[in-house]
N, C-alpha and C positions, 0 to 999 in steps of 0.2 A: 071684641072684634079682632080677627086675625089679619095681620099685615104681612106684606112681602118682607123677607129677611135675607140680606146678603150673606153669602157664605163667609165664614171666618178664615182669613188667610194669615197665618202666623209669620208675619214679616215686619221688620222695623221700617219706619218711614224715613225717607231721606230728609236730612235737615241741611238746607243750603246756607251759604255764607250770608250774614246779615247785610241788609242794604240801608237800614236806618236805625236810629235809637231814639228814645223818647225826647231827649234833649236837643236833637238835631236831625231834621229830616233830609238834610243834604250833606252828609259826611263824606270824607274821602274813603271810598270803598276799596279796601285791599284784602278782601275776604273770599273772592270767588275765582281767582286766577284768570280774570278777563284780560283782554289785550291792553297793553299800556298805551298804544298809539291809535287804537281803533282800526276800522276797516280801510282798505285801499280806496282812494278817491274814485277810482274806476268802478269799484263795486257800488259806491253811492250813486254814481251817474247811471249805472244800469238800473238801480231801483227807481230813479226818477223817470227813466224812459219807460219802464214796464208798468208804472202805477196806473196808467190809463187802461190796462188790460185786466184789472183785478176782477172784473165780472166774468172772466173766462177761466175755466179749469186749467191747471198746469199740466204739463206732460206727465202721464202716469208712470212712465219708465225713466224719467229724468234723463232723457237721451242726450240732450245738448251738454249737460253738465258731465255726464259720464264720458262723453267724447273729449271734453276739456281735461278731465282727470287722466284719461287714457293717454292723451298726447303729452301731458306734463310728466308722467311717470313711466311712460313707455310700457303700458300694460294693456291687457285685453279688455275692451269695454264690455264684452259679454260676461266678464267675471266680476263686474262692479255692481253693487246695489247701493242706492242712496236712501237715506232715512231722515226722519225728523230728529236730528242729533244722532251721534253714535249710540246713544241710549236705545234708540229704536232698533238698531242692529243687534244689540245685546238681547233685547226682548225677542226679536224674531229668531235669533239663534237658540235661545232657551225653549221657545215654543216649538221649534222644529225638531230639536234633539232630545228633550227631556220628558220622561214619564215618571210617575210616582215610584219611588224607590231608587231612582238613579242618584248618583253622587257627583257633586261638582267640587273641585278643589280651587280655593282662592288663597292668596297669601294673607298672612296675619293682618297686615296694615294696608292691603291693596284697596283700590278704588271701590267704595262700598256699593255702588250700583251693580257691580258684577254679582255679588251675593244676593242682593235684593231681587233681581230678575230671576235668578236661579230658584230662589225660595218661592216666588210667586208661582212658578211652574212646577212646584212640587218636589224639587230635588232636596236631598240632604246636603248641607254645606259643610265641608271640611276645611279647617283653617290650617295652612302649612306655616309653621313657625318661621319667623324671620330672625336674622342675625345682625344685630346693630341696625335694625330697621331696614335691612336689605333682604330681598327674597333669597331663598336658599333652594337650589336645585335638589339637593339631597333630601331636604324636608318635604318638598313637593312629591318627590318620587316615593317617599316613605308612606304617603297617604293613599297611594294608588292601590286599588283592588279591582275585583271583577265588576263592581258596580260603577266604576268611574266612567263618566261620559265626556266631561268637559273640564279642561284646566284653563282658568282665566289668569292672565298676567298683564299688568300695565308696565310699560318699559319706555322711558323712565316712569317711576311710580308716583302717583298722587295719593296721599299727601306727604310721603317721606322724602321725596327728592332723590332717592337712590335708584340704581339701575343694574341690570345684569349685562355683562359683556356679550359680544357676539358669540364667543366660544361657549359661554355658559348657556346661552339661548339655544344654540345648535345642539349642545349636549343634552339639554332638556328634551328637545323634540326627538332626538335619536333614542333616548332611553324610555320614552313613553310608548305604550302600545300603539300600534298604527291606527287602531280604531277609536282612539281617544282624540277628540278635537281640541287642539290648542288654539285659544283665542288670545291674540296679542293686540293690546290696546296701545296704539301709536300716538295718542293725543298730544304728547309733548316732544316728539322726536326732533322737531326742527330746532329746538333750543339747545340740543346736546351735540357738540362737535368734539368728539374724542376719538383717538385712533382705535380704541378697543370696543367702540360701540357701532352697531349698525341697526337701522330701523327694522321692524318686523317685516315690512314690505320688501326691503332689500334682501333680507335673509330667506324669506319663505314664499316669494311670489310664484315659485314653481311647485310648491308643495300642495298635495291633494288633501291634506289633513290639518291645515292651518287656516284660520280666518283672521285677517288683519283688519282692524277698524281705525278710522281716522275721523277727525272733526274739523269743522270750520270755526269753532268757538274760541280757539286760543290764538295761534299766530295770525289767523285771518281776521280776527276781530268781529265775527258775526254771531256771537253767542245769542243775541236776541232773536235771530231768525231761525234757530234750531236746525242745523244742517250737519250731517255726517255721512260717512259711507263705509262700506265694507268690501273686502276683496278676498275671494276664496275660489275653490274649484268651480267649474261650470255646473257641476251636479248640485253643489250646495247652493249656489246663487240661484239657479233655476227653481230649486225647491223653495227658496225664500220668496221668490216672485209669486209662487202659488199661494202664499199665505199673507203677503204684505197687504196693507190697506190700499185701496185705489187712491191716486192723487195724494200720496202720503207726504210729499214735500211741496210746500207752498210756492207760488210763483215768485214772490220776492226773494226767497232763499235761493231758488234755482238761478234767477237772473244775477243776483249779487255774487253767488258762489262761482259761477262760470267766469266772471271777470276777475274776482279776487285771486283765483288760483293761477291766473296768467300773469299777474303783476309781480314779477320777480324782484323788481326794484323796491317795491314796498315791503315785500317779505324780508329782503336783505336788510332794509332799514330797521325793521322791527327786531331782527336777530341781533344786529349791532347794538341797538339801544339796550336790549336785555343783557348782553355780555358786558357792556360798559357799567351798567348799574348793578349787575350781579357782583362784580368785583368790588365796587365801592361799598355796597351794603354789607357784603361778607366781611370786609375789613372792620367796619363799624361794629358788627355783631361780635366779632372775635375780640375786639378791643374792650367791649363791655361784658365779656365773659358769658355771652349767650351761646349756648352749644348748638352748632348747626354743621352742615356740610357744604362743600362747594356746590353752587347751584348747577343742577343738570336740567332745569326747566325754568319757568318764569315765577318761581316761588321759593321760599325757604321754610323749612320746618325748624322752629326755634324752641329750644328747651331752656328753662330758667332755673335749673337746680343750683347753679353757681351764683345767681344774682340775689340781691337783697329783697326782691319782691317775687312772689309766685306768679304763675301765668294769669290767674284770675285777676290779681291786683294790677298787673301790667295791662291786661285787656281793658279794665275799667278806666285806668289812667289815660290810655290811648283814646278810648271812646270819649272821654271828657274833653279831649283835644280834637274831636271830630275825625278820628282815625279808627276804622273798623277792620279788625283782623278776624281770622277764622279760629274758633275754639275747636279743640280736638277731642272733646268728650265722646262723640259718637264713634270715633275710631279707637277709643280707649288708650290714647297716647297721653301719659300723665305729664302735667306741668308744662304744657307746650301750646304754642300758637303757630298758625301758618300765616305767612306774610306773602302777598302777591307783589311782585315788582311792578310799580306803577309808572306814570310818566314823570318827567323831571321835577315838576312842582310837587307832586305827591311824594316822590322819594325823598326830596329835600325836607319836606314836612315831617315825614316819618323819622328821618335821621336826627333832625333837630329835637323832636319830641322824645324819642327813646333815650337820647343822650341826657336830656334834662331829667328824665325819670330815674335813670340809673347812676347819675353822677355821685 
């Protein structure tokens, strides 16, 4: 009997951070870079109000949310597209621009979903080497050829926690051919407050050949609702609307997102919390000879080359104490784990446990 067979797509599957282990179904999850404080109470209230309308379709063009985003960042609402997470914006971008034989450049340890979506849509993926886990403009440019269609870069980058300065980002865009689309993933920009850094949106909002993506999963604490957005030229955004699914963002996400983005007080509280604990955790990691960098987001990439246990042993010991971190095998980063900055109780538990393991 002959049966339908799906086509084979040569692409690796994304492996998310663990949520539970066999010994404990309710561990402290510090593996997915989720919000330490959760969403704004105003976002939760909006969910409660809107729940009576779940029998009705959401707005297909996410108009009210786009207006809120437009007002917040002083940008053109006609150049905004919302999606089911910023992942859907990556997918639409690749679907819109890529054909078989095209090439896409990603950084060596860049966010893995960039290369996954590009591969799904038939592109050849070129990895630009990083230097000390930081993206290199020179290495990216060295990979460019006549087949290059898109360059993806997350800034700050997940999972390395490094970033390119505003001058490096402008230099990259200036030296790329004008018909190469630069996609700047701004997922963690709110956490980084340094004089030499500017977000992709601030740098390129007037550019016709840059697409900037943002998410509600991190600082806004809405990871479970899957909500993100992109900003690009009117021509690119209009083309995306031609191919996006109808009603692609659910009612709950739209209602919560529109209120979350307005709550500056809550956002500032989340940023201050992250800065406070980033400093405390960094000092503990340094004291225990765990190699890392000053936090540029809400996580640390930790290397255990100088400690008495390797990353796998540390992972197991932490898991035995109900603490789940992210392994780095999929990113091919050796002897390392990624730690999300959690709430006060979670952070204290991690500090106490890691010090007892490495004492």
